[in-house]
N, C-alpha and C positions, 0 to 999 in steps of 0.2 A: 504494500500500500504506500503510495506516495502522492504528494501534492503536485499538481500541474500548474504551469504559469500561463500567462495571457497569450504567449506564442503557441502553446499547445492547444488550448481550448478557450474560446471567447464567445460573446454574444453580439449579434447585430440587431438593432431594433427593427422589427418588421412592421409593427403597428403600435403607435403610442397609446398611452392611457387616455381614456375619455370618460365622461360620466356614464356612458353605456357599457364600456368594457375595459378590462385590464390590458396593460401593455403585453405584447407578445414579441418574442425575439427568436431569431434563427440561431442555431448553434453552428459555430465554425470550429473545425478541427484542423490545425496546421494551416489556418487561413482559408480553408475550403469549406463550402457549405455542406453540412451533413444531410440536409433534407429534412431535418427535424425542427419544428417550431415549438417553443415552450411558453407558458404563461410566465411573465416576469420580465424585468428589465436589467437588473444588476446581478452579475455573476459574483457571488461572494467568495466561493471556493470551488475548485474542481480537483477531483482525485481519481487516480487510476488504481484498480484493485483486480488482480487476476483477469486482465483483459477487459474489465468492465469500467465504465465511467460513472462517477457519482458527482452530481452538480447540485450546488446550493444557490438558489436564485431568489432575490427579493423583488418586491413590486415597486419600490421607491415611491410609496405614497405616505407622506407625513401623517403621523397619528393613526395610521391604520395599515401598517406594513405587515405583510405575511412572508414567511419563508417557505419556499417550495423546494422539495428534495426530489431529484430525479435520478434513477439508476438505469443506465443503458448498457447493452451488451457491446461487443467490439464492433459490430456492424451498425451501431446507433439505433437499435430496436429497443423501445421502452420496455423495461422489465418490471419496474415498480415506481410508485411515486407517492408523495404525501405532502400535505400542507400544514404548517404550524401557524396559528394566528387566531384572532377573534375580533369581532366588530369593536371599533373604538379602542383598540389596544395597538400598541406599536412595539416593535422589537428591534434589537440591534444584534446582528450576528457577530459573535466574538468568542474568544477563548478556545479556538479549535485545537484539539490535542489528539494526535493519532495514537491508537492503542493496538498495535499489530498483534495478531495477524489479521483480525477482521472487525475491529471496533474503533470508534472514535467518540470524542466528547466535544460539546460546544454549548454555548449559552445563547438563549433567545427568549424574549418576553418574560418579564416579571421575575428575574433572578433565578430562573429554572435552569439547572444543569441537565442537559439532554445527553443521552447515550444512544448511539446508533450502532447496531450490530448487523453486518452484512452476512448474507447466507449464500452458500455456493449453489444451492438448488432451491426450487420452490418449496415453501413450508406451508402447511395447513394453518389457517388463521381464521378465527371467528370474526365476523364483521362487528364493528362498533366496540372493539375491545382495546383500542389504542388509548393512551392517556388523554385527559381533557386537553382540548386545544388542538388535537391532531385530527385532520380530515383526510380520508382516502377515498378513491373510487370503490364502489361496492365490489367485493371479490372475496374468494376463500383462500387465495394463495398470496404469499408475501415473499419478497427477496431481501427485505431488511426489516429489523424490529427497532422500534423507538421506545425509549423509556425516559420519563421525565422525573427528576428528583428536585423538589424545592430546596433552595439553600437554607441552612439553619439561620434562625433569626439572630441578629447581633445583639 
């Protein structure tokens, strides 16, 4: 697992945010269009793990920013995705720490430390079992797990 830089993976704005819809961006790999369009505008981080690409993308909407997590295979086929956020809340993506071989930690929204574990194969998952603030498309299979742990009070 390793971090990629802007020359490896980047976003190009395909359609800007409006009152009717969120911004959408094309994914570029080595400066070439992958053919994939994702919701979001700012690429916070990109990682490569066992031939897969993990992207963290925010909407860049003040006071209501969401974090979208996308996992693609080597051919840029979407394997799994999730969104962290809630109405009238904002977050700041920070404190990314890799925990090889298959996990990482980061913070976003309300002082919550999140842990993401990548899975080599599809795993059975019950719908609506993710932590509060996580939204995913309906499905029974996942390629990553998310856990949120509130920070202890000072």
